[in-house]
N, C-alpha and C positions, 0 to 999 in steps of 0.2 A: 504493500500500500504506500510505503514511503520510498521514493527513489533514493538510491545510494548517496547521491550528492546532497540531498536534503537531510538525510539521516546524519551524515557526517557533519554538516553544518550545525544541526541541533546539538549533537554531542559536544561540539567544540565551544558552544556558547557559554560564557561566564554565567553563573547563576543570577547575577544582578542584571543580566540582559533579558531575563525571563520575566513575564511572558514575552513571546516574540511571534511576529508574523513573518513567514518566509514565503516568497513567491518565486516560482520557476518560470522565468521569462522565456527561456528557450522552449520549454515544454508548451507554454501558451502559444508561441508563434507557430510551432509545429501543429498544434491542434487546430488553430484558426486556419492554417493553410490547408489542412485536410478537409475541414468543413467547406471551404471555398471550392476545393477541387471536386467535392461530391455534388455540387449544385450546378444547374444549367447556367449558361452565361447570362441569360436574361433574368436571373434572380439576383437582386442586389442584397448584400448583407450589411445592415447598419447595426453597430454594437450599441446596445442600450446602456448608456454610461451610468445609469443609476445603480447597476449591479456592482460596479467597482470603478470609481472614477480616479483612482490613483494615477498620477502622471506616468509612472513607469508602466502601468498596465495599458494606458492609452497609446503610448509610444510603441509598445510591443505589438499592439494590434494594427497600428497604422501600416498600410500597405497590404494587409491581409483582408481588410474589410473595405466596403465601398464608402462608408461614412459612419456617422455617429448620431444616435437619437438622444436628444436631451429633453428634459421635462420641466425645466425651470430656467429663469434668467441666470441664476447662479451656476447651474450646470453649463449653460451656453457660454458664459464668460470664462469658466474654468477650462472647458475643452478648447476654446479658441486661444486661450493663453498658452496651453500646452502644445496645440497643433494649429497654428494660425491659418493654415490653408485647408483645414478639414471641411469636408462636405457635411452639412448639418441638416437634420430633420428635427423640427421643434414641435413637440407635442405636450400633452398634459392638460388636465382640466384647470379652470380658474386662472387663466393667464391675465396678468395685470397689463395696464396700458404701458407701463415702464418696460415690462418684458417684451411686449410686442414691438415697441419702438426699437429696443435693442436688437431684436431679431431682424427687423427691416433694415436698420442701419448696417448690420453685419452682412446683409445679403444672403440670409439663410435660404438654403435651396428649396426646402419644403416646410410649410407650416400646416400642422394638423388642426383643423377647426373643430371645436368640441360642441358649439351651440350656435344658434342663429344670432343671439346677441353678440357673441364673440366675432362672428363674421361681419356684422354691421360695424363693430368697433374696429376691426382690422381694415375694412374698406376705407373708413374715415381716416385712420392713421396712415395708411399707405398713400393716400392722396397728398398728405403733408410731408411724409418722411421718405417716400420712395416714389416721387411723381414721375420719374423718367425711366422706370423699368417695370417689367411685369413681375407680379408677386404670385407665385404658384402655391396652391393649397390642395390638400387632400381633406375631404370631409370624413371625419371619424364617425362611423355609423354603428349603432347597435343592431347589426344585421340579424333578422329573425332566422333562427336555425331549427327550432324545435329542441326540446330539452334533452333528447336522447344522446346527441353527439357530445355534449359537455358534461354528462353525468359523472365521468371519472376524473374531472379536472380538479387540481389542487385548489385553484382559485378561479372564479368566474367574474369577468368584467362585462359580460353581455349575455344576451339570450333571455334575460328577465329584466324587470325594472332595474335601472342602473344609473348612477350619477355620471357614467362615462359615455361620451359620444352623443350623437344625435339619434333621437327616435326616427325610424324610417320615414314617417310622414314629414317630420321637420326637415330631414335631409332633402326631400324633394322640394320643399319650399326654398331651401337654400340654393338648389340648382336653378330654380326659376329666377331668383335674385341674381345669381352669377351670370345668367344669360342676358340680363338687361343692361341698360346704359348706366345704372347706378353703381354697378360693380367696379367701374373705373378700370384699372389695369390689374385687378385681382382675378386670377384665372383658376378654374378648377381643373386639376390634372387627373384626379382619380379618387379612390375610396381607401380609407384606412379602417381596419376592423380587427383590433386586438381584443379577442373575446374571452380568452381563458389561458391559464398557465398549468403546466404539468401534464401535457398531452403527449402521447406517443406519436411516432411518425405516421402511422396509418390514419389516426384521428386528425392529426395536423393536415394531412392531405385532403381528407374528407371535408374538414372545415374550410380550407382554402378553396376547394371546388365550389362549395355553396356560396362563399363570398363572391367569387368571380362570376358565377351564374347570376346572382342578385345584381351585381354591378352592371352586367351586360343588359339585363332586362330593363333596368332603370335608364341606362344610357340610350337604349333603343326608344324607350317611351319619350324621352326628352329630346331625342335627335341630337345628342351631344357625344363627343368623344371622351371616354374615360379610360385612358390608356395605361394608367398605373393602378395597381392594387397592392396595398400593404396589408399582409395578413398577420402582422405582429410577431411576437415571440412566444414564450411560454413552453419551449421544448422541455420535455420531462427530464428531471435530474433525480436519480434514485439514491437518497442518502442511506438507505439500508445496504447498498452494495456499491462501494467506491470504485469497483472495477467495471461496473456497467456504464454504458454510454448510449446516448440517444443515437438512433439509426439514421445518420445524415444521408447515407446512400439511398435508403428507402424514401426519405423525404425528397431527395433530388429527383429520383425516378418519377415519383408521383407528381411533382411540380412540372417536370418535363411533359408529362401527359396532359396536364392542364394547359400548358403553353402551346401544345401541338396544334397547328392550323390557325393559330392566333398571332400572326406576325405583328399586329398592332398593340400587343399587350406585353407589359413587363410587370414582374412581381418583385416585392421586397419583403424581407423578413427582418426582425429586430431581436435577435437573441441577446441575452445578457448572462444569466446564471449558467446556461448550458455552454457558454464559451469559457468563462473564467473560474467557475467553482472549483475545478480540478487542479488549478495551478497554485492554490494557496493552502498553507498549513498554519495552525495556531499551536505553538509549542509552549508548554508550561511545566511545572513540577509539583509533586505532591508535598504539601506542607504538613498535613496531619492525617491520621487514620483513626476512626472511632467506630464504635458499635452503639446502636440505639435500638432497644427492644428487639434485639436479635438481627437487625439489619446493619450492613457494613457501609460506611461512608468514607470517601476520600475527599479531603478538602484541598483544592488546588489553588495555586497562586493565580490571581486574575479572576475572571468570571464572565458572566454573560453581559456585563457592561463593556467587555471587549469583543466577545463573540456572541452576538444576540441570536444567531440563526436558530439554534435548537429551541430556545424559548419562544421565538417568533413563530416557528413552524410546528412546535409541539412534537419534535422527534428527538431521537438519540443521535448525537453527532458521532460519526465513526472515528475511532481512535486506535492508536497503537501505543504500547508502553516500551520505553527504552530504559534499561537499568541505569541507575545513577552512575555517571562517569567519575564520581569523586568518592574517596574513602569517607566513612562515617567519622566525624570529628569529635564525637562526644563520648563520655565514659559509660553512659547507659546504652542499652541495646537499641539498635535501629528499629523503630516500629514498622511492622509489616503485617500483611494479611495474606492468607491463602483461601479466603472465602470464595465460594463459588460465584457469588454475585456481589458487585460493588456499585453504589451510586456515586457518580463523580459530580461534585458541586464546587462552586467558587467561594469567594470571600465575602459576598454581599449578605447583608442582613435581611434576606428574604428567602422563603422556601421555594421561590420560583427560579432561583439561581442554580439551575441544574443543566449540566452538559449531557448527561446520559444516565438512565435509571436502570439499576439492577443488571449491569452488564457482567458477563463472565470474565474473570481474570485468573490466570494461573497463580500469579504472585504479584503483589504490589507493595512497595516500601516507600517510606518517607525519603524524599530526595530523588526518586525515580522521575523520569521525564515522560510526560504524556503529550502525544502529538495528535492533534485533531486534524483529520483530512477534510477536504471539500470546503475549505475556508476562504476561497478566492472570490466569493460573491455574496452580497447581502450579509456581510459579516461585520468588520470593523465600522464600515461607513453607516450602518443603521443602528449602531449600538449607543447606549446612553453613557458616554465615556466618563463623565465627571461625577457620576453617582458614587458617593462615599470618598471621592477624591483619591483613589488609589493611583499609583503611577501608570502612565500609558505604556503599552507594550513597545518594544523596539521593532523596527522593520528592516527586513533584509531581502534584497532582490538578487537572486543567484542564477 
């Protein structure tokens, strides 16, 4: 589970450098290149920066992805500061006027419109802040699918009443507006429909086909060209099996079938977690071992204020134990357990500070290092860093 070069780096870290995040940039580049190679040429890959916006991650992905999807003015400014020439798609609900103005002034390639009010606001702002160029938008639509396709999703952002995107009827009203003179130089290029996360490749293909069919029907009814369809991200990541991977080849073959005979159509996907989850590890050490009412607990340095993923998703974070690289410095015996099951917790004063519950370990001792895998996405950047004011982890890009 831990590549040899990551294992060696963890072992070499001074105890005061723990907890630590370690990122495998070469592994990330190889993974992103393999994803790109598995997809048809007319499928663009935009990295969802919200998954992990670290500058080193963005630069590692640059060249393997077509562009970057951002969901706030802060993300927009951050990505452009790291990669000034990056192609940007700007999405997310509740965009402020300041954010829209920043996107217009930056020449953002695509703006994903979430509501009719947002479209009116964008048209007015574009007339003042980008009067000499076309502003291209995709309408984000809660495309009706029927509940069966999304039943196995980890998260759903559409298919039912949702704060995300446009109701289909409202989307058609926006198309009427964009066809008229009041739209100015704001042009609709296509449809965006990120409806769910945690879908396997076959389900992703089925969802994409439904979205494309809906888009074509609406385009024909309005006699308008909708040449781009963004089917979002949400490729499944299985935290119960760090060796499992989303089947990108199967997705590529399915998207190629959708594109067949449609020379006027291009597709876009926006993976985040499925690109970067596997390139990161959170390494820490065992501070204490205790038993309570017959159950074994290991208290680790750090906690879910550093790695919020298991608390946020309600799962056990996969891990490996590396024996302590240092001799025991005290006159009393090193505390250890050979309990069949141990719950791994952090230093926070809350029972929710749990990395993994009742997981089997052959042996665990104070001072041993615990390395949590799949910590490259929605980990440090979504965590409540300053709760209890423990030191932040150190960061290592190898």
